[in-house]
Residue frames as a rotation matrix with the C-alpha (Angstrom) as fourth column:
UNK 1
-0.887 -0.262 -0.381 111.16
-0.422 0.122 0.898 103.65
-0.189 0.957 -0.219 107.58
UNK 2
-0.758 0.648 0.067 108.10
0.650 0.745 0.152 101.39
0.049 0.159 -0.986 107.99
UNK 3
-0.054 0.748 -0.661 105.98
0.582 -0.514 -0.629 104.32
-0.811 -0.419 -0.408 109.18
UNK 4
-0.425 -0.193 -0.885 107.10
-0.466 -0.791 0.396 106.42
-0.776 0.580 0.246 106.22
UNK 5
-0.994 0.040 -0.098 106.17
-0.060 0.555 0.830 103.63
0.087 0.831 -0.549 103.81
UNK 6
-0.494 0.859 -0.130 102.74
0.863 0.467 -0.192 103.11
-0.104 -0.207 -0.973 105.35
UNK 7
-0.344 0.340 -0.875 102.06
0.128 -0.906 -0.402 106.82
-0.930 -0.250 0.268 105.22
UNK 8
-0.907 -0.005 -0.422 101.75
-0.409 -0.230 0.883 106.51
-0.102 0.973 0.206 101.46
UNK 9
-0.704 0.683 -0.198 98.84
0.545 0.697 0.466 104.11
0.456 0.221 -0.862 101.90
UNK 10
-0.218 0.607 -0.764 97.20
0.793 -0.346 -0.501 106.46
-0.568 -0.715 -0.406 104.40
UNK 11
-0.633 -0.075 -0.770 97.66
-0.251 -0.921 0.297 109.33
-0.732 0.382 0.564 101.96
UNK 12
-0.951 0.286 -0.119 95.93
-0.014 0.344 0.939 107.24
0.309 0.894 -0.323 99.30
UNK 13
-0.388 0.845 -0.367 92.90
0.918 0.391 -0.070 106.67
0.084 -0.364 -0.927 101.53
UNK 14
-0.202 0.265 -0.943 92.66
0.407 -0.853 -0.327 110.39
-0.891 -0.450 0.064 102.26
UNK 15
-0.851 -0.156 -0.502 92.96
-0.360 -0.522 0.773 111.22
-0.382 0.838 0.389 98.56
UNK 16
-0.792 0.609 -0.042 90.20
0.429 0.605 0.671 108.76
0.434 0.514 -0.740 97.66
UNK 17
-0.187 0.742 -0.644 87.94
0.928 -0.082 -0.363 110.21
-0.322 -0.665 -0.673 100.36
UNK 18
-0.412 -0.016 -0.911 88.54
0.024 -1.000 0.007 113.77
-0.911 -0.019 0.412 99.13
UNK 19
-0.965 0.040 -0.258 87.73
-0.260 -0.060 0.964 112.82
0.023 0.997 0.068 95.53
UNK 20
-0.583 0.791 -0.187 84.54
0.703 0.606 0.372 111.01
0.407 0.085 -0.909 96.50
UNK 21
-0.241 0.471 -0.848 83.46
0.685 -0.536 -0.493 113.97
-0.687 -0.700 -0.194 98.61
UNK 22
-0.614 -0.056 -0.787 83.74
-0.377 -0.856 0.355 116.17
-0.694 0.514 0.504 95.51
UNK 23
-0.095 0.533 -0.841 82.20
-0.970 0.141 0.199 113.63
0.224 0.834 0.503 93.12
UNK 24
0.173 0.227 0.959 80.68
-0.682 0.730 -0.050 110.34
-0.711 -0.645 0.281 94.34
UNK 25
0.862 0.167 0.479 81.11
0.186 0.775 -0.604 108.72
-0.472 0.609 0.637 90.89
UNK 26
0.488 -0.741 -0.462 84.62
-0.799 -0.592 0.106 110.10
-0.351 0.318 -0.881 90.22
UNK 27
-0.502 -0.781 0.371 86.33
-0.575 0.622 0.531 106.70
-0.646 0.053 -0.761 90.08
UNK 28
0.121 0.636 0.763 83.45
0.372 0.683 -0.628 105.09
-0.921 0.359 -0.154 88.24
UNK 29
0.937 0.199 -0.287 83.84
-0.143 -0.530 -0.836 107.63
-0.318 0.824 -0.468 85.44
UNK 30
0.187 -0.958 -0.219 87.63
-0.927 -0.246 0.282 107.33
-0.324 0.150 -0.934 85.50
UNK 31
-0.382 -0.354 0.853 87.50
-0.254 0.928 0.272 103.54
-0.888 -0.113 -0.445 85.23
UNK 32
0.593 0.753 0.285 85.26
0.070 0.304 -0.950 103.53
-0.802 0.584 0.128 82.15
UNK 33
0.674 -0.390 0.628 87.87
0.715 0.129 -0.687 104.83
0.187 0.912 0.366 79.72
UNK 34
0.056 -0.651 -0.757 90.85
0.376 -0.688 0.620 107.08
-0.925 -0.320 0.206 79.18
UNK 35
0.606 0.196 0.771 90.85
0.794 -0.197 -0.575 109.64
0.039 0.961 -0.275 76.39
UNK 36
0.210 -0.589 -0.780 93.96
0.402 -0.676 0.618 111.77
-0.891 -0.444 0.094 76.89
UNK 37
0.996 0.082 0.038 94.87
0.073 -0.475 -0.877 114.36
-0.054 0.876 -0.479 74.28
UNK 38
0.521 -0.848 0.095 98.51
-0.818 -0.528 -0.229 114.43
0.244 0.042 -0.969 75.37
UNK 39
0.758 -0.508 -0.409 101.48
0.550 0.835 -0.018 112.09
0.350 -0.211 0.912 75.54
UNK 40
0.803 -0.513 0.303 104.12
-0.595 -0.721 0.354 113.37
0.037 -0.465 -0.885 77.94
UNK 41
0.595 -0.731 -0.334 107.71
0.582 0.678 -0.450 112.18
0.555 0.073 0.829 77.54
UNK 42
0.731 -0.239 0.640 109.52
-0.497 -0.829 0.258 113.51
0.468 -0.506 -0.724 80.58
UNK 43
-0.371 -0.926 -0.066 112.39
-0.478 0.251 -0.841 112.89
0.796 -0.281 -0.536 82.95
UNK 44
0.116 0.354 -0.928 112.12
0.510 0.781 0.361 110.38
0.852 -0.515 -0.090 85.78
UNK 45
-0.842 -0.495 0.214 113.16
0.114 -0.551 -0.826 113.12
0.527 -0.671 0.521 88.22
UNK 46
-0.381 0.716 -0.586 110.76
0.918 0.370 -0.144 113.03
0.114 -0.592 -0.798 91.17
UNK 47
-0.526 0.131 -0.840 110.46
0.324 -0.883 -0.340 116.84
-0.786 -0.452 0.422 91.11
UNK 48
-0.781 0.188 -0.596 108.81
-0.588 -0.542 0.600 116.92
-0.210 0.819 0.534 87.67
UNK 49
-0.596 0.642 0.483 105.37
0.444 0.764 -0.468 115.23
-0.669 -0.064 -0.740 87.92
UNK 50
-0.875 0.150 0.460 103.44
0.412 -0.268 0.871 115.81
0.254 0.952 0.173 84.70
UNK 51
0.029 0.999 0.035 99.93
0.810 -0.044 0.584 116.21
0.585 0.011 -0.811 86.12
UNK 52
0.317 0.115 -0.942 100.83
0.853 -0.468 0.230 118.50
-0.415 -0.876 -0.246 89.00
UNK 53
-0.532 -0.637 -0.557 102.93
0.376 -0.768 0.519 120.99
-0.758 0.067 0.648 87.04
UNK 54
-0.938 0.258 0.229 100.35
0.144 -0.310 0.940 121.26
0.314 0.915 0.253 84.25
UNK 55
-0.698 0.695 0.171 97.33
-0.580 -0.410 -0.704 121.39
-0.419 -0.590 0.690 86.53
UNK 56
-0.242 0.594 -0.767 95.72
-0.741 0.397 0.541 118.38
0.626 0.699 0.345 84.86
UNK 57
0.265 0.501 0.824 93.78
-0.904 0.425 0.032 115.44
-0.334 -0.754 0.566 86.29
UNK 58
-0.584 -0.363 0.726 94.25
-0.165 0.929 0.332 111.66
-0.795 0.074 -0.603 86.11
UNK 59
0.168 0.631 0.757 93.20
0.681 0.481 -0.552 110.58
-0.713 0.609 -0.349 82.64
UNK 60
0.844 0.192 -0.500 94.31
-0.119 -0.843 -0.525 113.81
-0.522 0.503 -0.689 80.94
UNK 61
0.322 -0.837 -0.443 97.92
-0.945 -0.254 -0.207 112.90
0.060 0.485 -0.872 80.12
UNK 62
0.979 -0.178 -0.098 99.46
0.169 0.981 -0.092 109.59
0.113 0.073 0.991 79.02
UNK 63
0.676 -0.713 0.187 102.95
-0.724 -0.594 0.351 109.54
-0.139 -0.372 -0.918 80.53
UNK 64
0.758 -0.619 -0.206 106.32
0.539 0.772 -0.336 108.01
0.368 0.144 0.919 79.74
UNK 65
0.815 -0.520 0.255 109.35
-0.580 -0.735 0.352 108.96
0.004 -0.435 -0.901 81.82
UNK 66
0.705 -0.690 -0.165 113.01
0.671 0.724 -0.160 108.00
0.230 0.002 0.973 81.68
UNK 67
0.153 -0.736 -0.659 116.39
0.645 -0.431 0.631 109.48
-0.749 -0.522 0.409 82.57
UNK 68
-0.612 -0.473 -0.634 116.70
0.014 -0.808 0.589 112.85
-0.791 0.352 0.501 80.77
UNK 69
0.324 0.915 -0.239 113.48
-0.212 -0.176 -0.961 112.44
-0.922 0.362 0.137 78.69
UNK 70
-0.628 -0.717 -0.303 115.16
-0.501 0.074 0.862 110.55
-0.595 0.693 -0.406 75.88
UNK 71
0.690 0.715 -0.114 113.65
-0.524 0.384 -0.760 109.24
-0.500 0.584 0.639 72.63
UNK 72
-0.435 -0.899 0.048 115.90
-0.715 0.377 0.588 106.32
-0.547 0.221 -0.807 71.69
UNK 73
0.076 0.571 -0.818 114.93
-0.981 0.190 0.042 104.28
0.180 0.799 0.574 68.66
UNK 74
-0.459 -0.260 -0.849 116.02
-0.182 0.963 -0.197 100.99
0.870 0.064 -0.490 70.23
UNK 75
-0.933 0.165 0.321 114.01
-0.329 -0.024 -0.944 101.60
-0.148 -0.986 0.076 73.41
UNK 76
-0.701 0.680 -0.216 111.07
0.318 0.569 0.758 99.21
0.638 0.463 -0.615 73.09
UNK 77
-0.377 0.556 -0.741 109.45
0.856 -0.095 -0.507 100.62
-0.353 -0.825 -0.441 76.22
UNK 78
-0.539 0.123 -0.833 109.31
-0.125 -0.990 -0.065 104.13
-0.833 0.069 0.549 74.76
UNK 79
-0.907 0.161 -0.390 108.25
-0.394 0.003 0.919 102.85
0.149 0.987 0.060 71.32
UNK 80
-0.638 0.706 -0.308 105.46
0.686 0.703 0.191 100.76
0.351 -0.090 -0.932 72.84
UNK 81
-0.273 0.504 -0.819 104.14
0.608 -0.570 -0.553 103.76
-0.746 -0.649 -0.151 74.77
UNK 82
-0.677 -0.052 -0.734 104.39
-0.404 -0.807 0.430 105.92
-0.615 0.588 0.526 71.66
UNK 83
-0.926 0.323 -0.196 102.60
-0.008 0.501 0.866 103.35
0.378 0.803 -0.461 69.51
UNK 84
-0.423 0.805 -0.417 99.75
0.905 0.394 -0.157 102.93
0.038 -0.444 -0.895 71.98
UNK 85
-0.321 0.261 -0.910 99.38
0.354 -0.859 -0.371 106.67
-0.878 -0.441 0.184 72.51
UNK 86
-0.687 -0.040 -0.725 99.35
-0.547 -0.628 0.553 107.53
-0.478 0.777 0.410 68.80
UNK 87
-0.849 0.247 -0.467 97.64
-0.292 0.518 0.804 104.52
0.441 0.819 -0.368 67.24
UNK 88
-0.471 0.692 -0.547 95.14
0.761 0.632 0.145 103.53
0.446 -0.348 -0.825 69.94
UNK 89
-0.148 0.399 -0.905 94.53
0.799 -0.490 -0.347 106.56
-0.582 -0.775 -0.247 72.14
UNK 90
0.177 0.172 0.969 94.89
0.887 -0.454 -0.082 108.97
0.425 0.874 -0.234 69.19
UNK 91
0.157 -0.196 -0.968 96.59
0.678 -0.692 0.249 111.68
-0.718 -0.695 0.024 71.22
UNK 92
0.869 0.233 0.436 96.77
0.481 -0.602 -0.637 115.04
0.114 0.764 -0.636 69.49
UNK 93
0.637 -0.675 0.373 99.92
-0.601 -0.737 -0.309 116.35
0.483 -0.027 -0.875 71.13
UNK 94
0.597 -0.588 -0.546 103.23
0.722 0.690 0.046 114.82
0.350 -0.422 0.836 72.20
UNK 95
0.824 -0.323 0.466 105.21
-0.437 -0.886 0.158 116.91
0.362 -0.334 -0.870 74.65
UNK 96
0.240 -0.829 -0.505 108.88
0.721 0.501 -0.480 116.28
0.651 -0.249 0.717 75.34
UNK 97
0.831 0.106 0.546 109.61
-0.231 -0.828 0.512 118.04
0.506 -0.551 -0.663 78.62
UNK 98
-0.053 -0.900 -0.433 113.10
0.624 0.309 -0.718 118.38
0.780 -0.308 0.545 80.02
UNK 99
0.936 0.334 -0.106 114.09
0.294 -0.583 0.757 120.34
0.191 -0.740 -0.645 83.10
UNK 100
0.330 -0.833 0.444 116.94
-0.456 -0.552 -0.698 122.59
0.827 0.028 -0.562 84.12
UNK 101
-0.095 -0.485 0.870 119.34
-0.993 0.105 -0.050 121.00
-0.067 -0.868 -0.491 86.58
UNK 102
0.836 0.460 -0.300 118.73
-0.506 0.857 -0.098 117.55
0.212 0.234 0.949 85.06
UNK 103
0.394 -0.709 0.585 121.09
-0.533 0.342 0.774 115.05
-0.748 -0.617 -0.243 86.71
UNK 104
0.547 -0.149 0.824 121.34
0.562 0.795 -0.229 112.97
-0.621 0.588 0.519 83.56
UNK 105
0.861 -0.215 0.460 122.41
0.273 -0.567 -0.777 115.94
0.428 0.795 -0.430 81.48
UNK 106
0.671 -0.637 0.380 124.91
-0.742 -0.572 0.349 117.06
-0.005 -0.516 -0.857 84.13
UNK 107
0.401 -0.511 0.760 126.37
-0.143 0.785 0.603 113.55
-0.905 -0.350 0.241 84.33
UNK 108
0.708 -0.073 0.702 126.68
0.663 0.411 -0.626 113.39
-0.243 0.909 0.340 80.53
UNK 109
0.879 -0.389 0.274 128.81
-0.220 -0.843 -0.490 116.53
0.422 0.371 -0.827 80.59
UNK 110
0.396 -0.747 0.533 131.38
-0.801 0.002 0.598 114.77
-0.448 -0.664 -0.598 82.78
UNK 111
0.087 -0.471 -0.878 133.82
-0.758 0.541 -0.365 111.95
0.647 0.697 -0.310 82.03
UNK 112
-0.503 -0.235 0.832 133.25
-0.809 0.468 -0.356 109.80
-0.306 -0.852 -0.426 85.09
UNK 113
-0.645 0.323 -0.693 132.25
-0.118 0.854 0.507 106.16
0.755 0.409 -0.513 84.79
UNK 114
-0.405 0.602 0.688 128.98
-0.914 -0.281 -0.293 105.63
0.017 -0.747 0.664 86.61
UNK 115
-0.599 0.168 0.783 128.15
-0.129 0.945 -0.302 102.08
-0.790 -0.282 -0.544 85.59
UNK 116
-0.379 0.518 0.766 125.27
0.810 0.587 0.004 100.76
-0.447 0.622 -0.642 83.49
UNK 117
0.580 0.700 -0.416 123.82
0.455 -0.703 -0.547 104.24
-0.675 0.128 -0.726 83.04
UNK 118
-0.338 -0.783 -0.522 126.90
-0.162 -0.498 0.852 105.22
-0.927 0.372 0.041 80.99
UNK 119
-0.760 0.079 0.645 125.27
0.597 0.474 0.647 103.47
-0.255 0.877 -0.408 78.01
UNK 120
0.325 0.943 0.068 122.18
0.935 -0.310 -0.172 105.67
-0.141 0.120 -0.983 78.37
UNK 121
0.478 -0.179 -0.860 124.14
0.182 -0.938 0.296 108.89
-0.859 -0.298 -0.416 78.93
UNK 122
-0.572 -0.753 0.326 126.06
0.453 0.041 0.890 108.30
-0.684 0.657 0.318 75.71
UNK 123
-0.028 0.652 0.758 122.97
0.987 -0.104 0.126 109.43
0.161 0.751 -0.640 73.78
UNK 124
0.881 0.283 -0.380 123.08
0.379 -0.902 0.206 112.77
-0.285 -0.326 -0.902 75.60
UNK 125
-0.010 -0.964 -0.265 126.79
0.155 -0.264 0.952 113.02
-0.988 -0.031 0.152 74.86
UNK 126
-0.430 -0.075 0.900 125.89
0.879 0.191 0.436 112.64
-0.205 0.979 -0.016 71.18
UNK 127
0.684 0.693 0.228 123.64
0.716 -0.697 -0.028 115.69
0.139 0.183 -0.973 71.51
UNK 128
0.606 -0.555 -0.570 126.60
0.045 -0.691 0.721 117.58
-0.794 -0.463 -0.394 72.98
UNK 129
-0.377 -0.818 0.434 128.79
0.488 0.223 0.844 116.43
-0.787 0.530 0.315 70.10
UNK 130
0.029 0.485 0.874 126.26
0.995 -0.099 0.022 117.74
0.097 0.869 -0.485 67.55
UNK 131
0.788 0.384 0.480 126.26
0.337 -0.923 0.185 121.16
0.515 0.016 -0.857 69.20
UNK 132
0.357 -0.689 -0.631 129.73
0.923 0.157 0.350 121.31
-0.142 -0.707 0.692 70.74
UNK 133
-0.506 -0.576 0.642 130.71
0.680 -0.724 -0.113 124.59
0.530 0.380 0.758 69.06
UNK 134
0.145 0.658 0.739 127.80
-0.133 -0.727 0.674 126.44
0.980 -0.196 -0.017 70.61
UNK 135
0.901 0.290 -0.323 128.15
0.233 0.306 0.923 124.70
0.367 -0.907 0.207 73.97
UNK 136
0.169 -0.926 -0.338 131.92
0.984 0.177 0.007 125.03
0.053 -0.334 0.941 74.29
UNK 137
-0.430 -0.289 0.855 131.57
0.407 -0.908 -0.102 128.77
0.806 0.304 0.508 73.66
UNK 138
0.601 0.663 0.446 129.50
-0.195 -0.419 0.887 129.10
0.775 -0.620 -0.123 76.87
UNK 139
-0.395 -0.915 0.086 132.01
-0.275 0.028 -0.961 129.63
0.876 -0.403 -0.263 79.68
UNK 140
-0.391 0.317 0.864 129.59
-0.919 -0.089 -0.384 129.38
-0.045 -0.944 0.327 82.62
UNK 141
-0.990 -0.101 -0.100 128.98
-0.108 0.992 0.070 125.71
0.092 0.080 -0.993 83.42
UNK 142
-0.483 0.875 0.033 125.40
0.272 0.186 -0.944 126.20
-0.832 -0.447 -0.328 84.62
UNK 143
0.117 0.505 -0.855 124.48
-0.671 -0.595 -0.442 128.17
-0.732 0.626 0.269 81.53
UNK 144
-0.596 -0.415 -0.688 126.11
-0.791 0.449 0.415 125.52
0.137 0.792 -0.596 79.36
UNK 145
-0.951 0.275 0.141 124.16
0.209 0.908 -0.364 122.78
-0.228 -0.317 -0.921 81.15
UNK 146
-0.160 0.941 -0.300 120.90
-0.027 -0.308 -0.951 124.72
-0.987 -0.144 0.075 80.79
UNK 147
0.000 0.112 -0.994 121.49
-0.938 -0.344 -0.039 125.10
-0.346 0.932 0.105 77.08
UNK 148
-0.885 -0.325 -0.334 122.29
-0.421 0.864 0.277 121.40
0.199 0.386 -0.901 76.72
UNK 149
-0.627 0.750 0.208 118.98
0.246 0.444 -0.862 120.63
-0.739 -0.489 -0.463 78.45
UNK 150
0.202 0.723 -0.661 117.22
-0.472 -0.520 -0.712 122.72
-0.858 0.456 0.236 75.79
UNK 151
-0.247 -0.374 -0.894 119.18
-0.969 0.114 0.220 121.24
0.019 0.920 -0.391 72.90
UNK 152
-0.974 -0.073 0.216 118.50
-0.105 0.984 -0.144 117.74
-0.202 -0.163 -0.966 74.22
UNK 153
-0.159 0.985 0.063 114.75
0.114 0.081 -0.990 118.41
-0.981 -0.150 -0.125 74.14
UNK 154
0.220 0.191 -0.957 115.04
-0.819 -0.496 -0.288 119.80
-0.530 0.847 0.047 70.61
UNK 155
-0.654 -0.548 -0.521 116.85
-0.744 0.591 0.312 116.67
0.137 0.592 -0.794 69.43
UNK 156
-0.842 0.389 0.374 114.29
0.159 0.841 -0.517 114.38
-0.516 -0.376 -0.770 71.08
UNK 157
0.191 0.895 -0.402 111.48
-0.294 -0.339 -0.894 116.20
-0.936 0.289 0.198 69.27
UNK 158
-0.049 -0.317 -0.947 113.39
-0.997 -0.044 0.066 115.59
-0.063 0.948 -0.313 66.05
UNK 159
-0.921 -0.389 -0.010 113.83
-0.389 0.921 0.021 111.92
0.001 0.023 -1.000 66.95
UNK 160
-0.347 0.882 0.318 110.09
0.052 0.357 -0.933 111.52
-0.936 -0.307 -0.170 67.54
UNK 161
0.392 0.509 -0.766 109.41
-0.666 -0.418 -0.618 112.89
-0.635 0.753 0.175 64.09
UNK 162
-0.420 -0.664 -0.619 111.81
-0.906 0.348 0.242 110.36
0.055 0.662 -0.747 62.59
UNK 163
-0.711 0.132 0.690 109.82
-0.188 0.911 -0.368 107.38
-0.677 -0.392 -0.623 63.88
UNK 164
-0.901 0.432 -0.052 107.57
0.106 0.335 0.936 105.41
0.421 0.838 -0.347 61.54
UNK 165
-0.382 0.786 -0.486 104.85
0.912 0.234 -0.338 105.61
-0.152 -0.572 -0.806 64.21
UNK 166
-0.148 0.278 -0.949 104.63
0.205 -0.930 -0.305 109.38
-0.967 -0.240 0.080 63.98
UNK 167
-0.795 -0.217 -0.566 105.19
-0.449 -0.417 0.790 109.59
-0.408 0.882 0.235 60.23
UNK 168
-0.835 0.550 0.025 102.49
0.459 0.669 0.584 107.02
0.304 0.499 -0.811 59.52
UNK 169
-0.131 0.789 -0.600 100.08
0.813 -0.261 -0.520 109.04
-0.567 -0.556 -0.607 61.66
UNK 170
-0.328 -0.057 -0.943 100.88
-0.252 -0.957 0.146 112.11
-0.910 0.286 0.299 59.60
UNK 171
-0.986 -0.035 -0.163 100.34
-0.166 0.272 0.948 110.12
0.011 0.962 -0.274 56.39
UNK 172
-0.492 0.862 -0.121 96.89
0.856 0.505 0.109 109.18
0.155 -0.050 -0.987 57.70
UNK 173
-0.410 0.244 0.879 96.33
0.037 -0.958 0.283 112.91
0.911 0.148 0.384 58.23
UNK 174
0.381 0.417 -0.825 95.89
0.831 0.236 0.503 112.23
0.404 -0.878 -0.256 61.90
UNK 175
0.614 -0.155 0.774 96.19
-0.215 -0.976 -0.025 115.56
0.759 -0.151 -0.633 63.78
UNK 176
0.720 -0.475 -0.506 99.41
0.694 0.491 0.527 115.13
-0.002 -0.731 0.683 65.74
UNK 177
0.673 -0.492 0.552 101.72
-0.272 -0.859 -0.433 117.88
0.687 0.141 -0.712 67.01
UNK 178
0.395 -0.640 -0.659 105.07
0.857 0.514 0.015 117.47
0.329 -0.571 0.752 68.76
UNK 179
0.786 -0.054 0.616 106.28
-0.184 -0.971 0.149 120.13
0.591 -0.231 -0.773 71.20
UNK 180
-0.064 -0.862 -0.503 109.43
0.681 0.330 -0.654 120.78
0.730 -0.384 0.566 73.23
UNK 181
0.764 0.346 0.544 109.27
-0.170 -0.706 0.687 122.24
0.622 -0.618 -0.481 76.73
UNK 182
-0.398 -0.823 -0.405 111.68
0.382 0.252 -0.889 122.80
0.834 -0.509 0.214 79.61
UNK 183
0.742 0.658 -0.128 110.55
0.319 -0.179 0.931 123.01
0.589 -0.732 -0.342 83.23
UNK 184
-0.273 -0.808 0.521 112.41
-0.238 -0.468 -0.851 125.13
0.932 -0.357 -0.065 85.77
UNK 185
0.028 0.252 -0.967 112.42
0.752 0.632 0.187 123.41
0.659 -0.733 -0.172 89.15
UNK 186
-0.798 -0.484 -0.360 113.46
0.597 -0.549 -0.585 126.65
0.086 -0.682 0.726 90.86
UNK 187
-0.852 0.492 -0.180 110.30
-0.416 -0.844 -0.338 128.61
-0.318 -0.213 0.924 90.00
UNK 188
-0.359 0.743 0.565 107.88
0.245 0.659 -0.711 126.02
-0.901 -0.117 -0.418 88.61
UNK 189
0.321 0.479 -0.817 107.56
-0.589 -0.574 -0.568 127.71
-0.741 0.664 0.098 85.21
UNK 190
0.222 -0.173 0.959 107.50
0.629 0.778 -0.005 125.77
-0.745 0.604 0.282 81.94
UNK 191
-0.217 -0.370 -0.903 109.37
-0.509 -0.747 0.428 127.27
-0.833 0.553 -0.026 78.99
UNK 192
0.733 0.464 0.498 107.94
0.245 0.503 -0.829 126.52
-0.635 0.730 0.255 75.55
UNK 193
-0.311 -0.950 -0.015 110.84
0.249 -0.097 0.964 126.17
-0.917 0.296 0.267 73.11
UNK 194
-0.011 0.399 -0.917 108.52
-0.683 -0.672 -0.284 127.14
-0.730 0.623 0.280 70.25
UNK 195
-0.937 -0.316 -0.148 108.54
-0.329 0.659 0.676 123.75
-0.116 0.682 -0.722 68.50
UNK 196
0.062 0.975 0.214 105.37
-0.529 0.214 -0.821 122.54
-0.846 -0.062 0.529 66.79
UNK 197
-0.886 -0.397 -0.238 106.16
-0.424 0.490 0.761 119.66
-0.185 0.776 -0.603 64.46
UNK 198
-0.011 0.968 0.249 103.04
-0.479 0.213 -0.851 118.55
-0.878 -0.129 0.462 62.59
UNK 199
0.962 0.268 -0.056 104.26
-0.185 0.487 -0.853 116.94
-0.201 0.831 0.518 59.36
UNK 200
0.488 -0.820 0.299 107.35
0.790 0.561 0.248 115.46
-0.371 0.115 0.921 57.72
UNK 201
0.545 -0.265 0.795 108.01
0.458 -0.700 -0.548 118.90
0.702 0.663 -0.260 56.21
UNK 202
0.861 -0.226 0.455 109.39
-0.486 -0.628 0.608 119.84
0.148 -0.745 -0.651 59.65
UNK 203
0.563 -0.681 0.468 112.15
0.102 0.619 0.779 117.23
-0.820 -0.391 0.418 59.23
UNK 204
-0.314 -0.727 -0.611 115.17
-0.754 -0.200 0.626 117.09
-0.577 0.657 -0.485 56.95
UNK 205
0.420 0.581 -0.698 114.20
-0.904 0.335 -0.265 115.17
0.080 0.742 0.666 53.80
UNK 206
-0.480 -0.676 -0.559 116.74
-0.604 0.717 -0.348 112.41
0.636 0.171 -0.753 54.52
UNK 207
-0.936 0.128 0.329 114.47
-0.224 0.505 -0.833 111.25
-0.272 -0.854 -0.444 57.38
UNK 208
-0.071 0.961 -0.267 111.27
-0.967 -0.133 -0.219 111.10
-0.246 0.243 0.938 55.32
UNK 209
-0.738 -0.096 0.668 109.84
-0.089 0.995 0.044 107.60
-0.669 -0.027 -0.743 55.10
UNK 210
-0.717 0.469 -0.516 107.95
-0.619 -0.088 0.780 106.48
0.320 0.879 0.353 51.99
């Protein structure tokens, strides 16, 4: 266990050496500022690292991760990240990325008590409730779970658009687009769900903020 833990530190030294060999001022440039164009809201699942699966470098993507890539309006952590990304970093794109086989989504489809996380999973259950007719009509459990993963991403994109942070950016005519993606752990391919929210016109009028 101790050797495994220390290996991470050794890996870090090797990574630093490889970066400096490619560019002697790599870390100097990285330390000066960060100007990412993207905010990534993804799942905490260890198999879905934002930079690696998009082929981007440190500094390219501002990242927030939680169980099942949720956008919950009472989550001050998520809201703080969103505020900083939109209002300070001026990101141009927000990507909500779910993934097939998501443990949070699978757990939300069951009725077992799991503890504290039950309160978090209830938000995913609400997504199921909104789309239960479509989901209940899917007999294969895996297919149903995959579709719930997609619908969950769609709802989180909607929830981002409902925030005052995003709507105020649109009012300022700040270029800001919200997208929904799903990553497939089995083949490494990202599926674009075809969402590109860029103004309040993409939301139902009841959610428009004056």
